[in-house]
ZALUMVO-846422 format. One line per 8 residues: number of its first residue (from 1); their letters; for each residue x, y, z of C-alpha. Coordinates in nm, 4 decimals, decimal comma. Each point is the difference from the previous one (the first is absolute). Layout:
% ZALUMVO-846422
NUM = A = X Y Z; ... $
//
This chain:
% ZALUMVO-846422
1 = MTPNGYLI = 2,5088 -2,7428 4,0440; 0,0086 -0,2981 -0,2308; -0,3596 -0,1362 -0,0264; -0,0324 -0,3243 -0,1933; 0,3752 -0,0143 -0,0334; 0,0271 0,3114 -0,2241; 0,2335 0,2859 0,0717; -0,1888 0,3300 -0,0218 $
9 = FEDESFLD = 0,1752 0,3341 0,0178; -0,1338 0,3411 -0,1004; 0,2546 0,2759 -0,0561; -0,1989 0,3199 0,0457; 0,2855 0,2190 -0,1204; 0,0722 -0,1987 -0,3161; -0,2703 0,1495 -0,2218; 0,0795 0,3616 0,0869 $
17 = STVAKMNA = 0,3704 -0,0631 -0,0487; -0,0548 -0,1752 -0,3339; -0,2230 0,2644 -0,1564; 0,2349 0,2749 0,1141; 0,2916 -0,1781 -0,1652; -0,1975 -0,0614 -0,3202; -0,0888 0,3673 -0,0197; 0,3649 0,0884 0,0505 $
25 = LRKSGQFC = 0,0905 -0,2370 -0,2834; -0,2585 0,1713 -0,2198; 0,1354 0,3453 0,0712; 0,3543 -0,1144 -0,0767; -0,1133 -0,1790 -0,3172; 0,1192 -0,3443 0,1137; -0,1684 -0,3127 -0,1410; -0,2615 0,2195 -0,1657 $
33 = DVRLLVCG = -0,1719 -0,1457 -0,3081; -0,2409 0,2773 -0,0959; 0,0587 0,3618 -0,0984; -0,2842 0,2487 0,0373; 0,0416 0,3040 -0,2232; -0,2326 0,2650 0,1443; 0,0020 0,3255 -0,2007; 0,3689 -0,0535 -0,0746 $
41 = HELMAHKA = 0,0932 -0,0954 0,3570; 0,1371 -0,3519 0,0493; -0,1094 -0,2082 0,2980; 0,1356 -0,3516 0,0539; -0,1905 -0,2767 0,1779; -0,0646 -0,3741 0,0254; -0,2775 -0,1559 -0,2087; -0,1097 -0,2480 0,2643 $
49 = VLACCSPC = -0,0606 0,2720 0,2592; -0,1880 0,2306 -0,2358; -0,2053 -0,2829 -0,1525; -0,1233 -0,0982 0,3475; -0,1004 0,3584 0,0741; -0,1370 0,1329 -0,3303; -0,2501 -0,1937 -0,2178; 0,0843 0,2391 -0,2831 $
57 = LFEIFNAD = 0,3713 -0,0794 0,0077; -0,0798 -0,3692 0,0441; -0,1820 0,0068 -0,3349; 0,2793 0,1957 -0,1675; 0,2701 -0,2374 0,1231; -0,1985 -0,3032 -0,1142; -0,0320 0,1465 -0,3482; 0,3684 0,0967 -0,0217 $
65 = TEPHGGIS = 0,1493 -0,2952 -0,1881; 0,3179 0,1770 -0,1091; 0,1551 0,2096 0,2792; 0,2736 0,2329 -0,1204; 0,3378 -0,1382 0,1073; -0,1645 -0,2137 0,2640; -0,1611 0,3075 0,1553; -0,3605 0,0907 -0,0732 $
73 = LVKFDDLN = -0,0750 0,3588 -0,0944; -0,3311 0,1618 0,0962; -0,0755 0,3593 -0,1013; -0,2425 0,2435 0,1608; -0,0134 0,3394 -0,1672; -0,2862 0,1438 0,2027; 0,0957 -0,0699 0,3631; 0,2019 0,1990 0,2522 $
81 = PDAVEILL = 0,3350 -0,1767 0,0638; -0,0064 0,1081 0,3659; -0,3448 -0,1557 0,0404; 0,1165 -0,3259 -0,1583; 0,3022 -0,0055 0,2314; -0,2380 0,0321 0,2959; -0,1971 -0,2978 -0,1292; 0,3176 -0,2030 -0,0468 $
89 = NYAYTAQL = 0,0895 0,0637 0,3637; -0,3521 -0,1101 0,0916; 0,0358 -0,3198 -0,2058; 0,3153 -0,0925 0,1901; -0,0810 0,1237 0,3513; -0,3839 0,0222 0,0209; 0,0498 0,3589 0,1189; -0,1540 0,2910 -0,1882 $
97 = KADKDLVR = 0,1623 0,3361 0,0620; -0,0827 0,2910 -0,2297; 0,0258 0,3758 0,0294; -0,3460 0,1611 -0,0019; 0,0721 0,1639 -0,3364; 0,0723 -0,3417 -0,1548; -0,3125 -0,1835 0,1185; -0,1948 0,0616 -0,3216 $
105 = DVYSAAKR = 0,2916 -0,1217 -0,2116; 0,0361 -0,3076 0,2201; -0,3734 -0,0647 -0,0437; 0,0336 0,0292 -0,3804; 0,2961 -0,2369 -0,0078; -0,1804 -0,2448 0,2306; -0,3011 0,0028 -0,2320; 0,2227 -0,0740 -0,2994 $
113 = LKLDRVKQ = 0,1750 -0,2854 0,1826; -0,3322 -0,1294 0,1391; 0,0980 0,0460 0,3649; -0,3555 0,0381 0,1266; 0,0878 0,0115 0,3689; 0,2436 0,2878 -0,0565; -0,2624 0,1819 -0,2083; -0,2462 -0,0239 0,2876 $
121 = ICGDYLLS = 0,2537 0,1225 0,2570; 0,0950 0,2971 -0,2200; -0,3667 0,0794 -0,0630; -0,0791 -0,0068 0,3725; 0,2958 0,2309 0,0654; -0,1245 0,2506 -0,2574; -0,3470 -0,0065 0,1557; 0,1487 0,0727 0,3420 $
129 = KMDSQSAI = 0,1763 0,3087 -0,1388; -0,2909 0,1336 -0,2058; -0,1462 0,3406 0,0759; -0,2176 0,2515 -0,1837; 0,3024 0,1367 -0,1853; 0,1162 -0,3371 -0,1345; -0,3346 -0,1767 -0,0541; -0,0350 0,0883 -0,3719 $
137 = SYRNFASS = 0,3593 -0,0977 -0,0738; -0,0427 -0,3288 0,1853; -0,3219 -0,0755 -0,1879; 0,1669 0,0598 -0,3357; 0,2770 -0,2383 0,1020; -0,2401 -0,2708 0,1213; -0,1967 0,0321 -0,3237; 0,3143 -0,0329 -0,2117 $
145 = MADGRLLG = 0,0837 -0,3175 0,1935; -0,3582 -0,1325 -0,0471; -0,0154 -0,0692 0,3750; -0,3696 -0,0311 0,0839; 0,0617 -0,0494 0,3723; 0,2078 0,3171 0,0249; -0,2431 0,1986 -0,2152; -0,2933 -0,0999 0,2185 $
153 = KIDGYIQD = 0,1711 0,1214 0,3185; 0,1192 0,3237 -0,1624; -0,3467 0,0749 -0,1385; -0,1444 -0,0551 0,3465; 0,2452 0,2553 0,1370; -0,0882 0,2471 -0,2762; -0,3712 -0,0337 0,0768; 0,0662 0,0940 0,3629 $
161 = HLQEISEQ = 0,2409 0,2872 -0,0740; -0,1108 0,1469 -0,3337; -0,0313 0,3551 0,1303; 0,3624 0,0140 0,1185; 0,1232 -0,1859 -0,3097; -0,1821 0,2419 -0,2344; 0,2176 0,2839 0,1322; 0,3300 -0,1711 -0,0893 $
169 = DDFLKLPR = 0,2129 0,0709 -0,3075; -0,0303 -0,3547 -0,1411; -0,3784 0,0305 0,0045; 0,0004 0,3468 -0,1567; 0,2202 -0,1258 -0,2855; -0,2402 -0,2805 -0,0957; -0,1886 0,0222 -0,3326; -0,3370 0,1626 0,0585 $
177 = LKLEVMLE = -0,3335 -0,0565 -0,1698; -0,2595 0,2730 0,0532; -0,3657 -0,0926 -0,0367; -0,3201 0,1942 0,0414; -0,3452 -0,1277 0,0915; -0,3088 0,1992 -0,0954; -0,2043 0,0771 0,3112; -0,3645 0,0594 0,0821 $
185 = ENLNLPGN = -0,1729 0,0753 0,3232; -0,1082 -0,2327 0,2808; 0,2903 -0,2465 -0,0281; 0,3582 -0,0018 0,1238; 0,3087 -0,1043 -0,1912; 0,0949 -0,3397 0,1443; 0,3648 -0,0622 0,0768; -0,0095 -0,3765 0,0346 $
193 = GKLYSKVI = 0,1659 -0,2745 -0,1965; -0,3157 -0,0687 -0,2026; 0,0194 0,3438 -0,1593; 0,3653 -0,0483 -0,0817; -0,0661 -0,3366 -0,1578; -0,2191 0,1914 -0,2459; 0,2801 0,2513 -0,0544; 0,2508 -0,2784 -0,0655 $
201 = SWVQRSLW = -0,2447 -0,1677 -0,2364; -0,0399 0,3266 -0,1923; 0,3780 0,0144 -0,0435; 0,0067 -0,3626 -0,1115; -0,2752 0,0648 -0,2501; 0,1921 0,2928 -0,1475; 0,3145 -0,2112 -0,0325; -0,1521 -0,3188 -0,1380 $
209 = KNGDPLEK = -0,2873 0,1329 -0,2078; 0,1487 0,3223 -0,1347; 0,3608 -0,1112 -0,0089; 0,1119 0,3049 0,1989; 0,3300 -0,0320 0,1870; -0,0245 0,0673 0,3709; 0,2460 0,2871 -0,0317; -0,2320 0,1723 -0,2480 $
217 = LMEEKKPP = -0,2908 -0,0143 0,2428; 0,2132 0,1742 0,2552; 0,1294 0,2672 -0,2352; -0,3040 0,0868 -0,2037; -0,2573 0,2511 0,1210; -0,3583 -0,0386 -0,1112; -0,2728 0,2478 0,0915; -0,2678 -0,1689 0,2121 $
225 = RERDEMSP = -0,3195 -0,0698 -0,1901; -0,3497 -0,0423 0,1268; -0,0719 -0,3685 0,0591; 0,3723 -0,0788 -0,0384; 0,0817 -0,0296 0,3660; 0,3773 -0,0532 -0,0209; 0,2411 0,2277 -0,1815; 0,3742 -0,0575 0,0276 $
233 = GTSGSLSP = 0,2397 0,2856 0,0502; 0,3434 0,0695 0,1390; 0,1050 0,1072 0,3436; 0,3620 0,0347 0,0974; 0,2970 -0,1597 -0,1707; -0,0345 -0,3257 -0,1900; 0,2777 -0,2561 -0,0230; -0,1796 -0,3327 -0,0281 $
241 = SINQFNKH = 0,2006 -0,3196 0,0151; -0,2092 -0,3104 -0,0473; 0,1260 -0,2908 0,2076; 0,0517 -0,2804 -0,2498; 0,0053 -0,2576 0,2804; -0,3660 0,0638 0,0889; -0,1272 0,1582 -0,3195; -0,3395 -0,1683 0,0397 $
249 = EWKYIASE = -0,0575 0,1373 0,3496; -0,3035 0,2263 0,0466; -0,0613 0,0831 0,3616; -0,1597 0,2551 0,2295; 0,2253 0,0437 0,3035; -0,1302 0,2879 0,2132; -0,1763 0,3370 -0,0145; -0,0586 0,3040 0,2161 $
257 = KTTNNAYL = -0,2316 0,3001 -0,0119; 0,1818 0,3263 -0,0690; -0,2896 0,2478 -0,0275; -0,3777 -0,0196 0,0032; -0,0212 -0,1296 -0,3570; 0,3485 -0,1338 -0,0634; 0,1825 -0,3240 0,0733; 0,3554 -0,1179 -0,0443 $
265 = CLAVLRGM = 0,0577 -0,3646 -0,0884; 0,3122 -0,2123 -0,0308; -0,0503 -0,2752 -0,2569; 0,1840 -0,2292 -0,2388; -0,1011 0,0397 -0,3639; 0,1488 -0,2626 -0,2327; 0,2936 -0,0442 0,2342; 0,0562 0,3757 0,0420 $
273 = LCVISLHG = -0,0260 0,1405 0,3505; -0,1793 0,3329 -0,0322; -0,2204 0,2542 0,1713; -0,3601 0,0565 -0,1052; -0,1408 0,3416 0,0849; -0,3766 -0,0251 -0,0063; -0,2176 0,3065 0,0485; -0,3581 0,0880 -0,0693 $
281 = RTSPHTSP = -0,1397 0,3006 -0,1766; -0,3514 0,1316 -0,0376; -0,1953 -0,1304 -0,2984; -0,0750 0,2701 -0,2626; -0,3719 -0,0439 0,0470; 0,0209 0,0409 0,3762; -0,0303 0,3405 0,1646; 0,3209 0,1432 0,1540 $
289 = SATPCVLK = -0,1559 -0,0127 0,3454; -0,0889 -0,3655 -0,0251; 0,1735 -0,2508 0,2230; 0,2527 -0,1977 -0,2050; -0,0386 -0,3771 -0,0234; 0,0616 -0,2873 -0,2380; -0,1785 0,0401 -0,3310; -0,2844 -0,2526 -0,0116 $
297 = SPSFETQP = -0,0020 -0,0009 -0,3787; -0,0564 -0,3105 -0,2143; 0,3556 0,0317 -0,1317; 0,1356 -0,0699 0,3490; -0,2514 -0,2385 0,1470; -0,0796 -0,2072 -0,3116; 0,3552 -0,0208 -0,1316; 0,0715 -0,3521 -0,1313 $
305 = EVLQEKLL = 0,1565 -0,2159 0,2673; 0,3381 0,1339 0,1033; 0,2869 -0,1392 -0,1988; 0,1356 -0,1967 0,2960; -0,3176 -0,2057 -0,0175; 0,0509 -0,0573 -0,3739; 0,3462 -0,1408 0,0425; 0,0037 -0,3780 -0,0022 $
313 = KPMHYARS = -0,0218 -0,1220 0,3557; 0,3372 -0,1165 0,1354; 0,0570 -0,3394 0,1574; -0,0053 -0,0245 0,3786; 0,3633 -0,1133 -0,0088; 0,2900 0,1210 -0,2113; 0,1330 -0,3083 -0,1809; 0,3000 -0,0817 -0,2153 $
321 = GLGTAELD = 0,0817 -0,3446 -0,1368; -0,3682 -0,0878 0,0230; -0,2134 -0,2466 -0,1939; -0,2832 0,1421 -0,2117; -0,2725 -0,1494 -0,2161; -0,3520 0,0666 -0,1246; -0,2614 -0,2360 0,1426; -0,3759 0,0268 -0,0557 $
329 = GKLIAAGG = 0,0238 0,3618 -0,1132; 0,2069 0,1094 0,2984; 0,3688 0,0722 0,0523; 0,1777 -0,2160 0,2566; 0,3194 0,1297 0,1666; 0,1717 -0,2531 0,2252; 0,2995 0,0142 0,2306; 0,3049 0,2032 -0,0909 $
337 = YNREECLR = 0,2211 0,1961 0,2340; 0,0287 0,3523 0,1362; 0,2598 0,1543 0,2257; -0,0943 -0,2177 0,2949; -0,0822 -0,3517 -0,1127; -0,1210 -0,2507 -0,2555; -0,3788 -0,0116 -0,0041; -0,2650 -0,2726 0,0195 $
345 = TVECYDPK = -0,2897 0,2336 -0,0638; -0,1941 -0,0093 -0,3261; -0,2079 0,2905 -0,1294; -0,2753 -0,0016 -0,2611; -0,0891 0,3072 -0,2086; -0,3549 0,0387 -0,1296; -0,0080 0,2511 -0,2902; -0,3766 0,0464 0,0323 $
353 = KDCWTFIA = 0,0352 0,1232 0,3587; 0,3548 0,1383 -0,0323; 0,0997 -0,1612 0,3266; 0,2483 -0,2526 0,1374; -0,1137 -0,2728 0,2388; 0,1910 -0,2830 0,1639; -0,0504 -0,3656 -0,0857; 0,1519 -0,2967 0,1826 $
361 = PMRTPRAR = 0,3731 0,0495 0,0622; 0,2542 -0,2435 -0,1399; 0,1271 -0,2750 0,2269; 0,3585 0,1255 -0,0386; 0,1362 0,3562 -0,0148; 0,1693 0,0373 -0,3357; 0,1439 0,2533 -0,2417; 0,1961 -0,0089 -0,3263 $
369 = FQMAVLMG = -0,2403 -0,2466 -0,1584; -0,2569 0,0042 -0,2781; -0,3601 -0,1159 -0,0056; -0,2067 -0,1664 -0,2735; -0,3605 -0,1031 -0,0558; -0,0531 -0,3647 -0,0874; -0,3450 -0,1534 -0,0437; -0,1659 0,2822 0,1940 $
377 = ELYVMGGS = 0,2363 -0,0152 0,2974; 0,3068 0,1992 0,1028; 0,3436 -0,1617 0,0244; 0,3144 0,1350 0,1663; 0,3355 -0,1771 0,0208; 0,3298 0,0646 0,1760; 0,1182 0,3463 0,0853; 0,1591 0,1179 0,3238 $
385 = NGHSDELS = -0,1420 0,0447 0,3483; 0,2666 0,2518 0,0979; 0,1464 -0,2104 0,2802; 0,1380 -0,3265 -0,1358; 0,1057 -0,1512 -0,3305; -0,2095 0,0288 -0,3125; -0,3264 -0,1913 0,0138; -0,0839 -0,3280 -0,1700 $
393 = CGEMYNPK = -0,3606 -0,0006 0,1177; -0,3004 0,1170 -0,1981; -0,3707 0,0426 0,0558; -0,3267 0,0239 -0,1901; -0,2924 0,2318 0,0728; -0,3532 -0,1315 -0,0283; -0,2275 0,3061 -0,0491; -0,3174 -0,1893 0,0883 $
401 = ADEWIQLP = 0,1327 -0,1100 0,3381; 0,2178 0,3113 0,0478; 0,2941 -0,2096 0,1150; 0,3562 -0,0850 -0,1006; 0,1029 -0,3636 -0,0386; 0,3572 -0,1276 0,0207; 0,1531 -0,1372 -0,3223; 0,2712 -0,2626 -0,0524 $
409 = ELRTNRCN = 0,3376 0,1670 0,0377; 0,2362 0,0866 -0,2808; 0,3066 -0,2175 -0,0400; 0,2232 0,2980 0,0799; -0,0478 0,3175 0,1994; -0,0859 0,2784 -0,2413; -0,0174 0,3747 0,0457; -0,0638 0,2551 -0,2757 $
417 = AGVCSLQN = -0,1397 -0,2688 -0,2332; -0,2539 0,0707 -0,2727; -0,3390 -0,1723 0,0102; -0,2714 -0,0380 -0,2625; -0,2630 -0,2485 -0,1128; 0,0010 -0,1833 -0,3325; -0,2163 -0,2901 -0,1222; -0,1458 -0,0580 0,3477 $
425 = HLFVVGGS = 0,3465 -0,0277 0,1540; 0,1909 0,2394 0,2240; 0,3486 0,0953 -0,1184; 0,2743 0,1259 0,2310; 0,2926 0,1473 -0,1918; 0,3471 0,1101 0,1118; 0,0533 0,1630 0,3378; 0,2858 0,0345 0,2460 $
433 = DPCGRKGL = 0,2139 -0,2821 0,1323; -0,0192 -0,0845 0,3732; 0,2657 0,2646 0,0697; -0,2156 0,2538 -0,1808; 0,2776 0,1386 -0,2203; 0,0034 -0,1896 -0,3317; -0,2754 -0,0622 -0,2479; -0,1318 -0,3475 -0,0801 $
441 = KNCDSFDP = -0,0771 -0,1672 -0,3324; -0,2603 -0,2263 0,1591; -0,3504 -0,0293 -0,1392; -0,2602 -0,2196 0,1686; -0,3686 -0,0661 -0,0666; -0,2672 -0,1004 0,2488; -0,3069 -0,2105 -0,0789; -0,2842 0,1058 0,2340 $
449 = VTKMWTSC = -0,1796 -0,3314 -0,0592; 0,2838 -0,2406 0,0812; 0,1726 0,2484 0,2377; 0,3308 -0,0894 -0,1644; 0,2961 0,2147 -0,1051; 0,1789 -0,0686 -0,3294; 0,3297 0,1457 -0,1229; -0,0048 0,1759 -0,3369 $
457 = ASLNIRRH = 0,2796 0,1081 -0,2306; 0,2434 0,2461 0,1555; 0,0218 0,3655 -0,0982; 0,2804 0,1128 -0,2276; 0,1058 0,2668 0,2509; 0,0022 -0,0042 0,3790; -0,2397 0,2602 0,1305; -0,1850 0,1140 0,3092 $
465 = QAAVCELN = -0,2489 0,2847 0,0473; -0,1158 -0,0617 -0,3572; -0,3510 0,0841 -0,1173; -0,1856 -0,3149 -0,1087; -0,3262 -0,0168 -0,1926; -0,2020 -0,2248 -0,2339; -0,0852 0,1268 -0,3480; -0,1466 -0,1921 -0,2943 $
473 = GSVFVIGG = 0,0729 -0,3411 0,1505; 0,3640 0,0777 0,0890; 0,1786 0,1067 0,3178; 0,2101 0,3161 -0,0253; 0,2740 0,0790 0,2498; 0,1095 0,3613 -0,0242; 0,3095 0,1742 0,1360; 0,1030 -0,0663 0,3561 $
481 = AESWNCLN = 0,3591 -0,0273 0,1161; 0,2660 -0,2663 -0,0460; 0,1881 0,0914 0,3161; -0,0548 0,3679 0,0689; 0,0377 0,0936 -0,3655; -0,3360 0,0975 -0,1424; -0,1107 -0,1691 -0,3219; -0,2000 0,1157 -0,2996 $
489 = SVERYNPE = -0,0133 -0,3456 -0,1580; -0,3300 -0,1836 -0,0463; -0,0688 -0,3728 -0,0374; -0,3108 -0,1843 -0,1217; -0,0958 -0,3518 0,1085; -0,1753 -0,2326 -0,2445; -0,1817 -0,2729 0,1948; -0,0405 -0,2100 -0,3171 $
497 = NNTWTLVT = 0,3718 -0,0767 -0,0296; 0,1131 0,1036 0,3503; 0,2511 0,2619 -0,1204; 0,0968 0,3567 0,0869; 0,0831 0,2406 -0,2833; 0,1426 0,3509 0,0225; -0,2160 0,2689 -0,1620; 0,0553 0,3718 -0,0551 $
505 = PMNVARRG = 0,1411 0,1634 0,3158; -0,1613 0,2946 0,1756; 0,1241 0,3538 -0,0497; 0,0793 0,0371 0,3718; 0,1754 -0,2547 0,2208; -0,2019 -0,0429 0,3185; -0,0723 -0,2304 0,2908; -0,3041 0,0051 0,2245 $
513 = AGVAVYEG = -0,2300 0,1214 -0,2780; -0,3744 -0,0587 -0,0147; -0,1518 -0,1817 -0,2983; -0,3496 -0,0655 -0,1322; -0,1734 -0,0867 -0,3261; -0,2069 0,2918 -0,1266; -0,1719 0,0187 -0,3385; 0,1949 -0,3043 -0,1201 $
521 = KLFVVGGF = 0,3419 0,1428 0,0850; 0,2475 -0,0231 0,2877; 0,0244 0,3167 0,2072; 0,3062 0,0339 0,2245; 0,0094 0,2841 0,2520; 0,2558 0,1441 0,2396; 0,2596 -0,2155 0,1712; 0,3570 0,0797 0,0934 $
529 = DGSHALRC = 0,2899 0,0599 -0,2411; 0,2805 -0,0538 0,2520; 0,0074 0,3633 0,1079; -0,3533 0,1363 0,0050; -0,3616 -0,1043 0,0332; -0,1655 0,0504 -0,3410; -0,3136 0,1743 -0,1259; 0,0449 -0,1073 -0,3622 $
537 = VEVYDPAK = -0,2347 -0,2446 -0,1728; 0,0385 -0,2080 -0,3149; -0,2213 -0,2372 -0,1956; 0,0785 -0,3173 -0,1957; -0,1937 -0,0779 -0,3166; 0,0276 -0,3784 -0,0624; -0,1124 0,0369 -0,3622; 0,2890 0,2352 -0,0772 $
545 = NEWRMLGS = 0,2416 -0,1427 0,2592; 0,0918 0,3541 0,1048; -0,0023 0,2252 0,3054; -0,0919 0,3679 0,0080; -0,0044 0,2582 0,2783; -0,3258 0,1424 0,1369; -0,0949 0,2865 0,2289; 0,1643 -0,0246 0,3405 $
553 = MTSARSNA = -0,1835 -0,0515 0,3279; -0,0576 0,2900 0,2380; 0,2139 -0,1790 0,2623; 0,3156 -0,2027 -0,0250; -0,0916 -0,3538 0,1101; 0,2382 -0,2865 0,0663; -0,1424 -0,3399 0,1007; -0,3543 0,1269 -0,0559 $
561 = GLAVLNGV = -0,3075 -0,1976 -0,1022; -0,1679 0,0233 -0,3407; -0,3407 -0,1346 -0,1005; -0,2883 0,0690 -0,2377; -0,3171 0,0981 0,1849; -0,3298 0,0886 -0,1661; 0,1857 0,0207 -0,3297; 0,2530 0,2475 0,1434 $
569 = LCAVGGFD = 0,3696 -0,0561 0,0680; 0,0779 0,0717 0,3662; 0,3363 0,0364 0,1759; -0,0011 -0,0185 0,3794; 0,2520 0,0265 0,2830; 0,3743 -0,0399 -0,0414; 0,2975 0,2100 0,1064; 0,0858 0,3329 -0,1639 $
577 = GNEFLNTM = 0,3604 0,0104 0,1212; -0,0851 0,1767 0,3248; -0,3481 -0,1020 0,1075; -0,2030 -0,3185 0,0113; -0,3227 0,0703 -0,1851; -0,3647 -0,0795 0,0690; -0,1266 0,1957 -0,3015; -0,1480 -0,1177 -0,3292 $
585 = ETYDPEKN = -0,0083 0,1474 -0,3499; -0,1565 -0,0998 -0,3313; 0,0939 0,0189 -0,3681; -0,2041 0,1733 -0,2700; 0,1016 -0,1438 -0,3416; -0,1765 0,2786 -0,1912; 0,2025 0,2715 0,1708; 0,3037 -0,2230 0,0631 $
593 = EWSPFIEA = -0,0041 0,1364 0,3552; -0,0113 -0,1326 0,3550; -0,2365 0,1500 0,2547; -0,0629 -0,0367 0,3766; -0,3702 0,0861 -0,0380; -0,3047 -0,2216 0,0358; -0,1683 0,1212 -0,3217; 0,2243 -0,2051 -0,2277 $
601 = LTKN = -0,0978 -0,3191 0,1827; -0,3743 0,0558 0,0018; -0,0644 0,1486 -0,3452; -0,0380 -0,3421 -0,1643 $
//
């Protein structure tokens, strides 16, 4: 048919024929322009095909400005070459075919290359093959991959089949923590999750307050004491291996009753999957014939709140690349992204109540932006919505009306720009170009009265993902990246003569760091050094024009938020290299330590 005079023809066999030929060209090494070196094995391919399939390789190819001999070289030293070959076939043919013994390796490679659909298919396959013998192994794998969806389904299976699973070799080899509860008459030892939350809190208290390593709690035997209801001991072999991917995970999974006064529990303690054997024994002051039950002593019932309740409350959403600021004595966390999407939601933390509540969401989903307070209102500019080009739009939050108001747009789309307020103006510094790959030198100021943007002097160095902050009447732009190369250089803007001047560089090159003014100095936390998310912290003293290192955070945090709340420096959210975070921690200058507990925030 030729409607409207156009010739229309659809060749249904063309696509299949073309992809088959392209894959044949790949396997023969013809017209290939990228070489994948996977654990010493060479795999040839075509950039355009892989870039369309893998967001990870797309980023790598964009950053590769000097391919070797016209052919780009990409190395992977921690992937299975056979698994990568399977993914290459998938990229060319849309067909995934893997031997059952390779599915985990294909999943790992798909995670590294950001092939989310393949990850899901591999995860669903593993779930379909899971039984009581493989459940523990599968859970360890899902935990190492930080796959919350997979973990949730596996834990549900474990809850329904714990008795059969507890008889398997993998379960019997798990580290074991043996606890005793002093018993009196007239009550029964409960085996529910509430009891185990107290057990987990006791372990946390021993680790955080006493500084004991988890392994020591499992190895050391202590004789039970009256009014000391839990005494750790050993049972079976101990070969603990803390999962560094989920090292902050504390979780009760399932339990079962083994005898009249004994329970077996599977739990995660600081990322370590282990078995808790809990049994009751008669209290010394109870007659041998008395019926055992939970000791109703003050030491058990009037214990200070369990440690889980003393940890700073987490946000409702994990967020990285978020905007943070202190407003009216509360911490505001806006937008950001997690594994699924860029967020519009905005949360507000009240330190007096230790709780997060939602305020009006932003008009536009956005991440990779910064937020500033100007004349009692919040300002956000640019960023990314995760679907289209970088944003040029901005908005202002009016706390009295609890609403966001659109602002005049920036002259250029800007993602990863720094934002701060100075002399009743909003400054937007640096950022990514519209392609999102190169840093900008741009600096613009916004007058909230006239609603006008004005260009300021350009930076000395192109940079995006820099930390930007006002200190002593100057704007400081700290670190960031020029292309993908992380910077340690620092520039200071003098509004009196409209100039940028380089000052002493940081000790650590980093992009995506958090920054805040605390006790008259610039504190810079976390970020990314090009290879790893960082825990390290350093402080700039403007009087001495020098940087020095401080105590590191408890979590690595890239693209986290930093703000001073109730006189305390708080870091919130970010990405630790494996997980998007919803947690918060605070800095104690007297101890030069970071802590995830509420006490540090409320002692002032």
